[in-house]
C-alpha positions in Angstrom: 100.1 37.0 152.0 97.5 38.8 154.0 99.9 39.8 156.8 102.1 41.8 154.4 99.2 43.1 152.3 97.2 44.4 155.2 100.4 45.4 157.1 99.3 43.6 160.3 101.8 44.1 163.1 101.5 40.4 164.1 99.4 37.4 163.2 99.0 33.7 164.1 98.7 31.3 161.2 97.0 27.9 161.9 96.3 24.9 159.8 92.6 24.0 159.5 92.8 20.9 161.6 94.8 22.6 164.4 93.8 22.1 168.0 95.0 23.8 171.2 94.5 23.7 175.0 91.5 25.5 176.5 94.1 27.5 178.5 95.5 28.9 175.2 95.4 32.5 176.3 97.2 31.9 179.5 99.8 29.9 177.6 100.4 32.8 175.2 100.9 35.2 178.1 103.7 33.1 179.4 105.2 32.7 175.9 105.1 36.5 175.5 106.9 36.9 178.8 109.5 34.3 177.7 110.0 35.9 174.3 110.4 39.4 175.8 113.0 38.0 178.1 115.0 36.3 175.4 114.9 39.5 173.3 116.3 41.4 176.3 113.3 43.7 176.6 114.0 46.4 179.3 111.6 46.3 182.2 110.8 50.0 181.8 110.0 49.6 178.1 106.6 48.8 176.5 107.4 46.9 173.3 105.3 47.3 170.1 104.4 43.6 170.3 103.4 41.7 173.5 106.1 39.2 172.4 108.8 41.8 172.3 110.5 43.5 169.4 112.9 42.1 166.9 111.5 38.6 166.3 110.3 37.3 162.9 108.6 34.0 163.6 107.4 32.0 166.7 106.8 28.3 166.2 103.7 27.6 168.3 102.8 24.3 166.7 105.3 21.9 165.0 106.4 18.3 164.7 110.1 19.0 165.4 112.1 21.9 166.7 115.8 22.4 167.3 117.3 25.1 169.5 119.8 27.5 168.1 123.3 26.1 168.6 124.7 29.6 169.0 122.5 30.7 171.8 121.7 28.2 174.5 119.5 30.4 176.7 116.2 28.9 177.8 113.1 30.5 179.4 111.9 27.8 181.7 108.3 27.4 182.8 107.8 24.8 185.6 104.8 23.0 186.9 102.7 23.8 183.8 99.5 21.6 184.0 99.1 22.0 180.2 102.4 20.2 179.3 101.9 16.8 177.6 103.4 13.9 179.6 106.7 12.7 177.9 105.3 9.3 176.9 102.4 10.9 175.0 104.5 13.4 173.0 104.6 12.8 169.3 107.4 14.4 167.2 109.0 13.5 163.9 112.4 15.0 164.3 114.8 16.7 166.8 113.4 18.5 169.8 115.2 20.1 172.8 116.8 17.9 175.4 114.3 17.8 178.3 116.2 15.4 180.5 117.4 18.2 182.9 113.8 19.3 183.6 110.7 18.1 185.3 108.0 16.4 183.2 105.7 19.4 183.5 108.3 21.9 182.1 107.9 24.0 179.0 110.8 25.8 177.3 111.0 29.0 175.2 114.2 29.3 173.2 115.8 30.7 170.0 115.2 28.1 167.3 117.4 27.2 164.3 114.3 25.7 162.6 111.2 23.6 163.0 109.1 21.4 160.7 105.4 21.1 160.2 103.3 24.3 160.1 100.5 23.4 162.6 100.8 27.0 163.7 103.3 29.9 163.8 103.2 33.6 164.7 104.6 36.2 162.3 105.6 39.8 162.7 105.1 42.1 159.8 108.9 42.3 159.2 109.0 38.5 159.3 106.1 38.1 156.9 107.8 40.4 154.3 111.0 38.4 154.5 109.1 35.1 154.3 107.2 36.3 151.3 110.4 37.2 149.4 112.2 34.0 150.3 109.3 31.7 149.4 108.2 33.5 146.2 110.9 35.7 144.7 114.1 33.7 145.6 114.8 30.3 144.1 112.9 28.0 146.4 110.4 25.3 145.4 110.2 23.0 148.4 107.5 22.5 151.1 106.7 25.7 153.1 107.9 24.2 156.5 111.3 23.3 155.0 111.5 26.9 153.6 110.8 28.4 157.0 113.2 26.0 158.6 115.9 27.1 156.1 115.2 30.8 156.9 115.6 30.2 160.6 118.8 28.2 160.0 120.6 30.5 157.6 122.0 33.3 159.7 122.8 35.5 156.7 119.0 35.9 156.2 118.7 37.6 159.6 115.5 35.8 160.3 115.0 35.5 164.1 112.9 32.5 165.2 111.7 31.5 168.6 110.6 28.0 169.5 108.2 26.5 172.1 108.5 23.0 173.4 106.4 21.1 174.2 104.3 22.8 171.5 101.0 24.4 172.3 99.2 23.8 169.0 99.0 20.4 167.2 96.8 18.6 164.7 93.5 16.9 165.5 92.4 13.5 164.2 88.6 13.2 164.3 86.6 10.0 164.6 86.0 8.3 161.3 88.0 7.1 158.3 91.7 7.5 158.7 92.2 8.0 154.9 90.6 11.5 155.4 93.4 12.6 157.7 95.6 14.2 155.0 95.8 15.0 151.3 99.5 14.4 151.1 99.6 10.7 152.0 97.6 7.6 152.8 96.1 7.8 156.2 95.2 4.1 156.2 91.9 2.2 156.0 91.3 2.1 159.7 88.1 3.5 161.2 88.8 5.6 164.2 86.2 5.2 166.9 87.3 8.2 168.9 89.1 11.4 167.9 92.3 12.6 169.5 94.8 15.5 169.3 98.5 15.1 169.4 100.4 16.8 172.3 97.4 18.7 173.7 96.2 18.1 177.3 92.8 19.8 177.5 91.8 19.7 173.9 89.5 22.5 172.7 88.0 20.4 170.0 87.3 17.4 172.2 85.8 19.6 174.9 83.7 21.7 172.5 80.3 20.5 173.8 81.0 21.6 177.4 82.8 24.8 176.3 79.7 25.8 174.3 77.6 25.3 177.4 80.1 27.2 179.5 80.7 24.2 181.7 84.3 24.8 182.4 84.4 22.5 185.4 83.6 19.6 183.0 86.7 20.1 180.8 88.6 16.9 180.7 92.2 15.9 180.0 93.2 13.4 177.3 95.3 11.6 179.9 93.3 12.0 183.2 95.5 9.5 185.1 98.6 11.6 184.4 97.4 15.2 184.0 94.8 17.0 186.0 91.3 17.9 184.8 90.6 21.6 185.2 88.9 22.7 188.4 86.7 25.8 188.2 87.0 28.6 185.6 90.0 29.1 183.4 92.2 32.1 184.3 92.2 34.4 181.3 93.4 37.7 182.8 97.1 38.3 183.1 98.6 38.0 186.5 102.2 37.7 187.6 101.5 34.0 188.4 98.4 32.6 186.7 99.3 29.1 187.8 100.2 29.3 191.5 103.1 26.9 191.5 104.7 28.1 188.3 108.2 29.7 188.4 109.7 31.3 185.4 113.4 31.9 185.0 116.2 32.2 182.5 119.0 29.6 182.5 
C-alpha cells in the first residue's frame, strides 16, 4: 500500500468511477472541523492533521454507514446546499437516523463500520493497521467488509469516522448499463443520460462548464429541490463559508 510505503501522513483513496460535488473543498473543511471536534482537539492546539489526531479512517463515500453504538455524539451541519434531498438518497444498508434533522443537514460521527469503498481517508497509522489486517491476518473477504470489521471490533483499536449523507459516490455514465461494474450484471439497458448517486452539483456532469471556468453555469441534478450555484465557489476557509450554516455538537 502506497500510504504505508511512502509514509504519507494522510491520503484519500477513491474508486475510479467516483464523483463528488464541485464544492468538495468546502465540504472537507467542514468535515475537518467536525472530526477535530469529535476527537476533542483543544482550541489552542494545532493538530498534525487538519482532521485532528487519533483517527484511522474517515468514510467519505459509502453505500451504508452505521454510527457507533457506544458514542452517540454528532457534529451537525445545517442548511448545507450540497446535501442530497432524502428521496434521492441511495443506500444499500443502515444509515444514521436523520428524522430529528432538517433535510439539508449533514452529520459527522464515530462509525462502527461502513460498506462500499467509493472513497475513504486514511491516516498513516490507520493504513499500517489496515495493511496488517487485510494481508497478514486471516481474512479473505471483500475489502469493504474487512474495513467494516476493523471499525466494528473494538479490540483492534481502529477509530473510524463517518459522514452522512456521503460526499463521494459512484457515477453512471451514458451508454450500456452492462459496463457499470465488473462484479455483476449491470443490465442490458442503454442509459441516455449519465447520473451520479447522492451528489448534488456533480463534478463529472458539470465538467464542460468547469473546464471553461463558467462557475455560474454549474447545475444541480435536482434543480427543483436543490439550488444551482450562484457565482464562484468559495474555496478559502472562513468561519462560515455558507452564510446560513450552523455547526454544533449534540
